[in-house]
Each structure stands twice: as C-alpha cells, then as structure tokens.
PATIRO-264640 format. One record per residue: residue number from 1; residue in one letter; chain; x, y, z of N, C-alpha, C in turn. Coordinates in nm, 3 decimals. Layout:
<nodes>
+------+------+-------+---------+---------+---------+---------+---------+---------+---------+---------+---------+
: resi : resn : chain :     n_u :     n_v :     n_w :    ca_u :    ca_v :    ca_w :     c_u :     c_v :     c_w :
+------+------+-------+---------+---------+---------+---------+---------+---------+---------+---------+---------+
:  NUM :    A :     A :       X :       Y :       Z :       X :       Y :       Z :       X :       Y :       Z :
...
+------+------+-------+---------+---------+---------+---------+---------+---------+---------+---------+---------+
</nodes>
This chain:
<nodes>
+------+------+-------+---------+---------+---------+---------+---------+---------+---------+---------+---------+
: resi : resn : chain :     n_u :     n_v :     n_w :    ca_u :    ca_v :    ca_w :     c_u :     c_v :     c_w :
+------+------+-------+---------+---------+---------+---------+---------+---------+---------+---------+---------+
:    1 :    M :     A :  -2.061 :  -5.628 :  -2.376 :  -1.975 :  -5.658 :  -2.290 :  -2.122 :  -5.621 :  -2.193 :
:    2 :    I :     A :  -2.150 :  -5.716 :  -2.101 :  -2.206 :  -5.718 :  -1.984 :  -2.125 :  -5.649 :  -1.859 :
:    3 :    V :     A :  -2.177 :  -5.543 :  -1.835 :  -2.102 :  -5.431 :  -1.679 :  -2.179 :  -5.439 :  -1.587 :
:    4 :    T :     A :  -2.186 :  -5.513 :  -1.456 :  -2.251 :  -5.502 :  -1.341 :  -2.187 :  -5.431 :  -1.223 :
:    5 :    T :     A :  -2.271 :  -5.390 :  -1.110 :  -2.191 :  -5.389 :  -1.018 :  -2.225 :  -5.505 :  -0.875 :
:    6 :    G :     A :  -2.292 :  -5.568 :  -0.919 :  -2.356 :  -5.697 :  -0.867 :  -2.227 :  -5.762 :  -0.875 :
:    7 :    N :     A :  -2.241 :  -5.903 :  -0.778 :  -2.152 :  -5.993 :  -0.798 :  -2.178 :  -6.107 :  -0.876 :
:    8 :    D :     A :  -2.269 :  -6.117 :  -0.965 :  -2.308 :  -6.201 :  -1.073 :  -2.397 :  -6.130 :  -1.145 :
:    9 :    V :     A :  -2.466 :  -6.183 :  -1.272 :  -2.531 :  -6.203 :  -1.407 :  -2.635 :  -6.261 :  -1.385 :
:   10 :    N :     A :  -2.764 :  -6.204 :  -1.358 :  -2.878 :  -6.251 :  -1.336 :  -2.917 :  -6.338 :  -1.468 :
:   11 :    G :     A :  -2.965 :  -6.446 :  -1.414 :  -2.992 :  -6.597 :  -1.532 :  -2.877 :  -6.659 :  -1.602 :
:   12 :    R :     A :  -2.724 :  -6.638 :  -1.547 :  -2.613 :  -6.676 :  -1.626 :  -2.519 :  -6.713 :  -1.475 :
:   13 :    E :     A :  -2.444 :  -6.802 :  -1.528 :  -2.379 :  -6.835 :  -1.441 :  -2.190 :  -6.846 :  -1.440 :
:   14 :    V :     A :  -2.177 :  -6.807 :  -1.343 :  -2.003 :  -6.752 :  -1.370 :  -1.906 :  -6.902 :  -1.396 :
:   15 :    A :     A :  -1.818 :  -6.911 :  -1.526 :  -1.792 :  -7.044 :  -1.541 :  -1.630 :  -7.062 :  -1.530 :
:   16 :    E :     A :  -1.620 :  -6.898 :  -1.497 :  -1.429 :  -6.868 :  -1.478 :  -1.399 :  -6.719 :  -1.432 :
:   17 :    Y :     A :  -1.325 :  -6.712 :  -1.341 :  -1.290 :  -6.601 :  -1.309 :  -1.155 :  -6.567 :  -1.343 :
:   18 :    L :     A :  -1.155 :  -6.453 :  -1.461 :  -1.026 :  -6.460 :  -1.521 :  -0.950 :  -6.312 :  -1.456 :
:   19 :    G :     A :  -1.001 :  -6.249 :  -1.355 :  -0.906 :  -6.177 :  -1.268 :  -0.977 :  -6.034 :  -1.271 :
:   20 :    V :     A :  -0.909 :  -5.922 :  -1.221 :  -0.923 :  -5.790 :  -1.253 :  -0.938 :  -5.727 :  -1.341 :
:   21 :    V :     A :  -1.026 :  -5.670 :  -1.425 :  -0.968 :  -5.547 :  -1.507 :  -0.941 :  -5.418 :  -1.465 :
:   22 :    R :     A :  -0.913 :  -5.336 :  -1.524 :  -0.894 :  -5.195 :  -1.478 :  -0.867 :  -5.114 :  -1.590 :
:   23 :    G :     A :  -0.943 :  -4.994 :  -1.588 :  -0.886 :  -4.861 :  -1.648 :  -0.873 :  -4.732 :  -1.579 :
:   24 :    I :     A :  -0.753 :  -4.664 :  -1.612 :  -0.719 :  -4.572 :  -1.547 :  -0.690 :  -4.461 :  -1.642 :
:   25 :    V :     A :  -0.749 :  -4.354 :  -1.571 :  -0.735 :  -4.213 :  -1.619 :  -0.657 :  -4.105 :  -1.539 :
:   26 :    V :     A :  -0.598 :  -4.021 :  -1.578 :  -0.548 :  -3.901 :  -1.485 :  -0.556 :  -3.764 :  -1.576 :
:   27 :    R :     A :  -0.661 :  -3.694 :  -1.540 :  -0.696 :  -3.583 :  -1.577 :  -0.666 :  -3.450 :  -1.506 :
:   28 :    A :     A :  -0.647 :  -3.329 :  -1.578 :  -0.659 :  -3.181 :  -1.505 :  -0.762 :  -3.111 :  -1.583 :
:   29 :    T :     A :  -0.808 :  -3.051 :  -1.489 :  -0.913 :  -2.937 :  -1.503 :  -0.928 :  -2.888 :  -1.667 :
:   30 :    G :     A :  -0.814 :  -2.829 :  -1.680 :  -0.747 :  -2.744 :  -1.752 :  -0.747 :  -2.608 :  -1.731 :
:   31 :    I :     A :  -0.710 :  -2.501 :  -1.778 :  -0.681 :  -2.368 :  -1.735 :  -0.831 :  -2.308 :  -1.713 :
:   32 :    G :     A :  -0.896 :  -2.308 :  -1.877 :  -1.013 :  -2.246 :  -1.841 :  -1.116 :  -2.281 :  -1.779 :
:   33 :    R :     A :  -1.154 :  -2.408 :  -1.817 :  -1.240 :  -2.513 :  -1.687 :  -1.199 :  -2.443 :  -1.559 :
:   34 :    G :     A :  -1.067 :  -2.468 :  -1.495 :  -1.024 :  -2.441 :  -1.364 :  -1.048 :  -2.303 :  -1.352 :
:   35 :    F :     A :  -1.078 :  -2.220 :  -1.410 :  -1.052 :  -2.053 :  -1.372 :  -1.235 :  -2.062 :  -1.357 :
:   36 :    I :     A :  -1.266 :  -2.076 :  -1.454 :  -1.437 :  -2.063 :  -1.430 :  -1.477 :  -2.131 :  -1.337 :
:   37 :    G :     A :  -1.474 :  -2.234 :  -1.313 :  -1.488 :  -2.354 :  -1.200 :  -1.472 :  -2.260 :  -1.053 :
:   38 :    G :     A :  -1.334 :  -2.243 :  -1.035 :  -1.294 :  -2.129 :  -0.936 :  -1.364 :  -2.022 :  -0.908 :
:   39 :    L :     A :  -1.412 :  -1.967 :  -1.007 :  -1.510 :  -1.835 :  -0.969 :  -1.637 :  -1.890 :  -0.931 :
:   40 :    K :     A :  -1.696 :  -1.998 :  -0.987 :  -1.834 :  -2.036 :  -0.972 :  -1.811 :  -2.088 :  -0.810 :
:   41 :    S :     A :  -1.674 :  -2.140 :  -0.780 :  -1.669 :  -2.198 :  -0.643 :  -1.724 :  -2.123 :  -0.504 :
:   42 :    I :     A :  -1.692 :  -1.987 :  -0.552 :  -1.704 :  -1.902 :  -0.432 :  -1.836 :  -1.851 :  -0.401 :
:   43 :    A :     A :  -1.944 :  -1.881 :  -0.522 :  -2.095 :  -1.856 :  -0.461 :  -2.176 :  -1.989 :  -0.404 :
:   44 :    G :     A :  -2.066 :  -2.106 :  -0.449 :  -2.166 :  -2.258 :  -0.409 :  -2.238 :  -2.305 :  -0.507 :
:   45 :    G :     A :  -2.279 :  -2.443 :  -0.472 :  -2.360 :  -2.526 :  -0.582 :  -2.288 :  -2.585 :  -0.675 :
:   46 :    N :     A :  -2.354 :  -2.654 :  -0.762 :  -2.273 :  -2.743 :  -0.868 :  -2.189 :  -2.639 :  -0.969 :
:   47 :    I :     A :  -2.081 :  -2.693 :  -1.009 :  -2.025 :  -2.647 :  -1.076 :  -1.997 :  -2.727 :  -1.226 :
:   48 :    E :     A :  -2.104 :  -2.699 :  -1.299 :  -2.119 :  -2.821 :  -1.436 :  -1.952 :  -2.805 :  -1.500 :
:   49 :    E :     A :  -1.865 :  -2.701 :  -1.520 :  -1.732 :  -2.729 :  -1.555 :  -1.638 :  -2.849 :  -1.524 :
:   50 :    F :     A :  -1.683 :  -2.827 :  -1.372 :  -1.588 :  -2.989 :  -1.315 :  -1.695 :  -3.112 :  -1.337 :
:   51 :    S :     A :  -1.798 :  -3.044 :  -1.345 :  -1.901 :  -3.197 :  -1.386 :  -1.867 :  -3.274 :  -1.503 :
:   52 :    V :     A :  -1.850 :  -3.175 :  -1.609 :  -1.791 :  -3.233 :  -1.740 :  -1.712 :  -3.276 :  -1.725 :
:   53 :    V :     A :  -1.571 :  -3.261 :  -1.686 :  -1.446 :  -3.308 :  -1.685 :  -1.433 :  -3.450 :  -1.614 :
:   54 :    C :     A :  -1.521 :  -3.453 :  -1.468 :  -1.555 :  -3.595 :  -1.375 :  -1.627 :  -3.698 :  -1.495 :
:   55 :    E :     A :  -1.725 :  -3.653 :  -1.571 :  -1.783 :  -3.756 :  -1.649 :  -1.729 :  -3.795 :  -1.766 :
:   56 :    E :     A :  -1.621 :  -3.668 :  -1.810 :  -1.539 :  -3.745 :  -1.938 :  -1.454 :  -3.874 :  -1.857 :
:   57 :    A :     A :  -1.341 :  -3.797 :  -1.748 :  -1.272 :  -3.916 :  -1.682 :  -1.331 :  -4.074 :  -1.689 :
:   58 :    R :     A :  -1.426 :  -4.035 :  -1.631 :  -1.541 :  -4.151 :  -1.568 :  -1.577 :  -4.258 :  -1.701 :
:   59 :    M :     A :  -1.597 :  -4.198 :  -1.780 :  -1.647 :  -4.240 :  -1.939 :  -1.517 :  -4.316 :  -1.996 :
:   60 :    E :     A :  -1.405 :  -4.244 :  -1.960 :  -1.291 :  -4.305 :  -2.063 :  -1.196 :  -4.442 :  -1.968 :
:   61 :    A :     A :  -1.221 :  -4.380 :  -1.834 :  -1.181 :  -4.497 :  -1.741 :  -1.275 :  -4.670 :  -1.772 :
:   62 :    F :     A :  -1.400 :  -4.595 :  -1.791 :  -1.490 :  -4.739 :  -1.827 :  -1.485 :  -4.796 :  -1.946 :
:   63 :    N :     A :  -1.427 :  -4.727 :  -2.049 :  -1.430 :  -4.752 :  -2.185 :  -1.303 :  -4.852 :  -2.166 :
:   64 :    R :     A :  -1.160 :  -4.809 :  -2.123 :  -1.022 :  -4.835 :  -2.084 :  -1.040 :  -4.981 :  -2.024 :
:   65 :    M :     A :  -1.140 :  -4.993 :  -1.908 :  -1.160 :  -5.117 :  -1.867 :  -1.234 :  -5.214 :  -1.954 :
:   66 :    V :     A :  -1.357 :  -5.203 :  -2.012 :  -1.412 :  -5.318 :  -2.086 :  -1.293 :  -5.329 :  -2.196 :
:   67 :    R :     A :  -1.230 :  -5.210 :  -2.245 :  -1.128 :  -5.303 :  -2.363 :  -1.045 :  -5.399 :  -2.282 :
:   68 :    H :     A :  -0.988 :  -5.376 :  -2.153 :  -0.910 :  -5.485 :  -2.105 :  -1.012 :  -5.608 :  -2.070 :
:   69 :    A :     A :  -1.088 :  -5.605 :  -2.066 :  -1.189 :  -5.740 :  -2.043 :  -1.219 :  -5.790 :  -2.170 :
:   70 :    H :     A :  -1.203 :  -5.731 :  -2.315 :  -1.193 :  -5.797 :  -2.427 :  -1.067 :  -5.858 :  -2.490 :
:   71 :    E :     A :  -0.951 :  -5.767 :  -2.413 :  -0.861 :  -5.832 :  -2.445 :  -0.814 :  -5.942 :  -2.379 :
:   72 :    I :     A :  -0.846 :  -6.047 :  -2.280 :  -0.876 :  -6.158 :  -2.213 :  -0.971 :  -6.232 :  -2.252 :
:   73 :    H :     A :  -1.061 :  -6.187 :  -2.323 :  -1.168 :  -6.267 :  -2.389 :  -1.288 :  -6.296 :  -2.260 :
:   74 :    A :     A :  -1.316 :  -6.188 :  -2.174 :  -1.429 :  -6.208 :  -2.097 :  -1.499 :  -6.198 :  -2.161 :
:   75 :    D :     A :  -1.682 :  -6.234 :  -2.077 :  -1.793 :  -6.195 :  -2.133 :  -1.892 :  -6.126 :  -2.071 :
:   76 :    A :     A :  -1.830 :  -6.067 :  -1.934 :  -1.925 :  -5.949 :  -1.855 :  -1.758 :  -5.929 :  -1.761 :
:   77 :    I :     A :  -1.806 :  -5.827 :  -1.677 :  -1.729 :  -5.779 :  -1.553 :  -1.821 :  -5.760 :  -1.411 :
:   78 :    I :     A :  -1.794 :  -5.842 :  -1.335 :  -1.853 :  -5.818 :  -1.222 :  -1.811 :  -5.704 :  -1.113 :
:   79 :    A :     A :  -1.912 :  -5.682 :  -1.023 :  -1.838 :  -5.621 :  -0.916 :  -1.749 :  -5.509 :  -0.964 :
:   80 :    M :     A :  -1.810 :  -5.446 :  -1.082 :  -1.759 :  -5.293 :  -1.121 :  -1.799 :  -5.155 :  -0.997 :
:   81 :    R :     A :  -1.664 :  -5.080 :  -0.987 :  -1.663 :  -4.988 :  -0.918 :  -1.550 :  -4.862 :  -0.978 :
:   82 :    Y :     A :  -1.573 :  -4.761 :  -0.899 :  -1.511 :  -4.642 :  -0.997 :  -1.399 :  -4.574 :  -0.859 :
:   83 :    D :     A :  -1.286 :  -4.519 :  -0.879 :  -1.224 :  -4.506 :  -0.727 :  -1.135 :  -4.378 :  -0.783 :
:   84 :    A :     A :  -1.104 :  -4.264 :  -0.734 :  -1.089 :  -4.131 :  -0.798 :  -0.967 :  -4.109 :  -0.711 :
:   85 :    T :     A :  -0.865 :  -4.006 :  -0.714 :  -0.759 :  -3.947 :  -0.606 :  -0.741 :  -3.838 :  -0.710 :
:   86 :    E :     A :  -0.711 :  -3.754 :  -0.599 :  -0.664 :  -3.645 :  -0.650 :  -0.534 :  -3.594 :  -0.640 :
:   87 :    F :     A :  -0.443 :  -3.521 :  -0.702 :  -0.303 :  -3.487 :  -0.691 :  -0.268 :  -3.378 :  -0.641 :
:   88 :    G :     A :  -0.274 :  -3.319 :  -0.541 :  -0.222 :  -3.201 :  -0.477 :  -0.366 :  -3.096 :  -0.517 :
:   89 :    Q :     A :  -0.311 :  -2.974 :  -0.531 :  -0.418 :  -2.893 :  -0.515 :  -0.444 :  -2.841 :  -0.683 :
:   90 :    G :     A :  -0.384 :  -2.904 :  -0.780 :  -0.354 :  -2.826 :  -0.904 :  -0.524 :  -2.896 :  -0.983 :
:   91 :    G :     A :  -0.583 :  -2.953 :  -0.937 :  -0.687 :  -3.026 :  -1.021 :  -0.637 :  -3.148 :  -1.137 :
:   92 :    T :     A :  -0.522 :  -3.203 :  -1.050 :  -0.524 :  -3.329 :  -1.130 :  -0.582 :  -3.452 :  -1.015 :
:   93 :    T :     A :  -0.631 :  -3.510 :  -1.123 :  -0.736 :  -3.616 :  -1.033 :  -0.721 :  -3.802 :  -1.150 :
:   94 :    E :     A :  -0.720 :  -3.891 :  -1.065 :  -0.684 :  -4.007 :  -1.110 :  -0.800 :  -4.102 :  -1.121 :
:   95 :    V :     A :  -0.889 :  -4.138 :  -1.181 :  -0.982 :  -4.187 :  -1.167 :  -1.007 :  -4.340 :  -1.237 :
:   96 :    L :     A :  -1.028 :  -4.426 :  -1.164 :  -1.000 :  -4.573 :  -1.159 :  -1.137 :  -4.624 :  -1.188 :
:   97 :    A :     A :  -1.151 :  -4.694 :  -1.290 :  -1.270 :  -4.842 :  -1.300 :  -1.210 :  -4.963 :  -1.316 :
:   98 :    Y :     A :  -1.281 :  -5.049 :  -1.197 :  -1.248 :  -5.194 :  -1.202 :  -1.335 :  -5.260 :  -1.176 :
:   99 :    G :     A :  -1.303 :  -5.394 :  -1.183 :  -1.427 :  -5.487 :  -1.203 :  -1.348 :  -5.661 :  -1.183 :
:  100 :    T :     A :  -1.425 :  -5.704 :  -1.185 :  -1.369 :  -5.890 :  -1.190 :  -1.443 :  -5.925 :  -1.336 :
:  101 :    A :     A :  -1.322 :  -6.002 :  -1.403 :  -1.371 :  -6.043 :  -1.559 :  -1.441 :  -6.162 :  -1.549 :
:  102 :    V :     A :  -1.517 :  -6.200 :  -1.605 :  -1.572 :  -6.336 :  -1.610 :  -1.593 :  -6.408 :  -1.755 :
:  103 :    K :     A :  -1.585 :  -6.528 :  -1.724 :  -1.654 :  -6.588 :  -1.858 :  -1.774 :  -6.660 :  -1.787 :
:  104 :    L :     A :  -1.894 :  -6.675 :  -1.870 :  -2.028 :  -6.728 :  -1.836 :  -2.055 :  -6.829 :  -1.945 :
:  105 :    K :     A :  -2.160 :  -6.902 :  -1.858 :  -2.187 :  -7.051 :  -1.916 :  -2.306 :  -7.006 :  -1.993 :
+------+------+-------+---------+---------+---------+---------+---------+---------+---------+---------+---------+
</nodes>
C-alpha cells in the first residue's frame, strides 16, 4: 500500500477517489508509565515513557487506516495526516490517522 502525505503519487495518475479512510485508537499511558513520566516531567526534557505510548498509538492508528483502505480495494492513500485529542487530565488520548483512498491507473 502506497501512503503519502502528498496529494498525488509520483509517476502515477489517480483513476478514482474512493473516499476518506481512517484508523482510530484511544490509548491511556497506564499507571506505571504515567507515574514515571509524571516524575520525569518535573525535571523537564523528553519523557521517553510518553514517547513510546504515542508512537505505539500512531503505529496502530496507521495500520488500522491501511487495513480500511485494503477493505475498499484502494491502491494508495494520499494526503495522509495524524490528529490527536486528549480526554481530560488522565492521560487518555485519541489518535486518528486519515487520508484519501484512491485507485491508480
């Protein structure tokens, strides 16, 4: 599956737009990572425990988006983006990966 943040696929022509595909994940940091990350946030700098949670959520959302594109028989996803929304102060975050599924010539 070709996935690009651009609006086209280099050297290929879009034959058909199939619509928006998406993958949504809602994640919490977990008590262990949340506690350690909270302690590290006092000192400042990068908080690796939170980075790991974010990267895992992005990867899962991306994979769900690609699976959605496969289900509708897309050849590629263009204009791919991520979005994230935090729910409250409990460390629960929604991660959304989305883009436009297309058939290529």
